[in-house]
C-alpha positions, -999 to +999 in steps of 0.1 A: +467-447+019+504-449+024+510-412+016+488-382+011+508-366-016+485-379-044+454-365-025+465-330-019+445-317-049+413-334-037+417-319-002+424-285-017+391-287-037+371-298-007+385-270+015+377-245-013+341-257-016+335-257+021+350-222+027+340-206-006+375-195-015+408-212-025+431-219+004+467-206+003+498-222+018+478-254+025+494-278+050+481-312+061+484-328+095+476-365+092+467-387+121+458-425+117+425-435+133+409-468+141+395-482+109+368-505+121+359-536+100+350-518+067+381-499+059+418-507+052+429-474+067+412-443+082+430-409+086+420-377+103+433-349+081+436-314+094+441-289+066+457-256+077+457-227+053+454-189+049+422-174+036+419-145+012+425-120+041+456-138+052+440-152+083+449-187+094+421-213+092+417-250+099+394-275+083+393-312+095+380-342+076+382-380+077+395-400+047+388-437+045+406-460+021+383-488+009+397-516-013+380-544-032+347-554-017+350-527+010+347-500-017+310-508-015+307-483+014+317-454-010+287-462-031+265-465-001+275-430+009+268-416-025+234-431-031+219-439+003+235-417+029+238-385+009+201-387-002+183-403+027+205-404+058+222-370+058+208-361+092+220-393+109+255-396+094+287-375+089+284-353+058+298-368+026+325-344+012+337-363-018+343-398-033+373-406-054+370-439-073+405-450-082+420-479-101+421-515-089+387-514-071+399-487-047+379-458-034+388-429-011+359-416+010+361-380+023+338-374+053+331-346+077+351-349+109+328-352+139+340-341+174+324-364+199+312-349+232+319-380+253+333-415+249+302-428+267+272-405+265+246-432+270+241-428+307+217-400+296+185-419+285+174-389+264+205-394+241+198-431+235+161-422+228+171-395+203+191-421+183+160-444+183+139-415+169+165-407+142+165-444+132+128-444+129+129-413+106+156-428+085+137-460+080+106-442+071+124-422+044+135-454+027+102-472+030+090-460-003+124-459-021+137-483-047+163-501-025+180-516-056+189-481-068+202-470-033+224-499-024+251-518-043+244-555-046+253-578-017+241-614-012+235-608+025+214-639+029+242-662+017+266-645+040+242-648+069+239-686+062+277-690+062+281-670+094+253-689+112+270-722+103+303-710+116+286-699+148+271-734+152+306-749+148+320-726+175+291-735+199+297-772+193+334-767+202+324-752+235+314-787+246+351-797+246+361-769+271+349-772+307+348-734+311+328-729+279+306-760+281+276-742+296+273-721+265+267-752+244+234-757+262+219-732+236+232-752+206+199-768+198+181-734+197+208-719+175+207-749+152+169-747+149+170-711+140+198-716+115+179-743+097+148-720+097+167-689+085+152-687+049+116-689+063+124-668+093+139-641+071+109-641+047+085-637+076+106-610+092+110-589+060+072-592+053+062-582+089+038-552+086+040-523+089+079-524+090+085-543+058+117-543+038+137-510+038+173-498+037+190-502+070+224-494+085+229-530+093+255-526+122+240-504+149+259-507+182+277-482+205+310-484+186+293-471+155+275-441+171+291-408+179+273-380+198+282-343+190+269-310+202+249-289+177+226-260+183+227-267+220+215-303+217+232-337+218+230-351+183+238-389+178+250-400+143+259-433+128+293-440+112+306-470+093+279-476+067+297-504+049+271-531+060+241-510+049+216-532+031+180-540+026+164-555+057+138-551+085+140-519+105+137-542+136+172-555+128+187-520+133+165-514+164+172-547+181+209-544+173+210-510+190+188-519+221+205-552+228+241-541+223+236-509+243+217-527+271+246-551+276+269-522+286+245-496+300+221-505+329+200-474+322+193-486+287+186-521+299+160-509+324+144-486+298+143-512+270+106-512+265+104-474+268+130-470+240+112-495+219+080-476+224+098-443+215+107-459+182+071-468+175+059-433+184+085-417+160+069-438+133+034-426+142+024-459+157+009-468+190+034-476+217+016-509+225+040-538+223+019-566+209+029-603+211+035-603+173+057-573+175+078-587+203+082-620+184+094-602+153+117-581+174+134-612+189+136-629+155+154-598+142+177-600+172+185-636+166+193-628+129+218-602+142+233-627+166+238-653+138+251-627+113+284-624+131+278-609+166+279-641+185+306-656+163+328-626+171+325-630+209+329-668+208+360-664+187+374-638+212+365-660+241+384-690+227+414-669+219+417-651+252+434-675+275+454-651+296+436-618+297+410-626+323+391-593+320+387-595+283+377-632+286+350-623+311+336-596+289+335-618+258+318-646+279+291-621+291+285-608+256+282-644+243+257-653+270+237-622+262+234-630+225+225-666+233+197-653+255+184-635+224+186-667+204+168-686+231+139-661+232+137-661+194+136-699+193+107-698+218+088-673+194+095-693+163+067-718+157 
């Protein structure tokens, strides 16, 4: 979105709908934001205007420009989020499908209360409960009508093979060579992916539902509403059909890498998810095995590839290199546990 001139009318209509009256002397303050992986550009737009009484008002929103395959997120918001995930995502304000496979996504602006709210275990647990409710609402829905098509299994296969290549390259670097010790486990799971995925998606009572598909601290904001901390998920571009355990393991593993409180309370948070689904908090061996298989699927879908790529690229920035190495070791630990569970 190089300029906003073409979108002034859309912003005008949204402000009028939100405030119940047409804005006068509308002015826009535009600030670029970090766009994540699923948007070409993201802007914070603050609309300043006069209401019918001549009082100055402000309305803030986020506009994401989505081109080509990334425009899928706009359809996800229209059909999945607006209908089934409105309590766990920013409010959808409007979608503008333009020419040349381009979409503009207008979303509620969310003011976060902290850059790192996860030292409070109750906040992490609240997201777990919200995930459980979201998964339950889609368990009886027709996923094909909620989500635009995406051959995720083929993409997972490609990503897992790239991950194997990167692990093999670690053998040629003295500093990285210890990571290649897990190559056989990663290769075993990659070869077993079709069967592993079938078993995971059939695991009762979780089954095959609509999931966010990319739950980690970077995709969660916490705001204050009605006196409570309210976590919500952003960046729904990788939403798809899958096992709820993929969302849950993605959240607990990624958060636990950075937050000691979450790591210590791992099983408590897992039990809270079960309780929110109306299940016993007992962590059976079958459930633990399915949980680690879901975690390995996440690792092979791009998480481990990302950290290995960063690790190989960072030759001078020692701190970033150490962080990437630690994250890679953590994901490899998940793969090792999953390989032990896979018969």
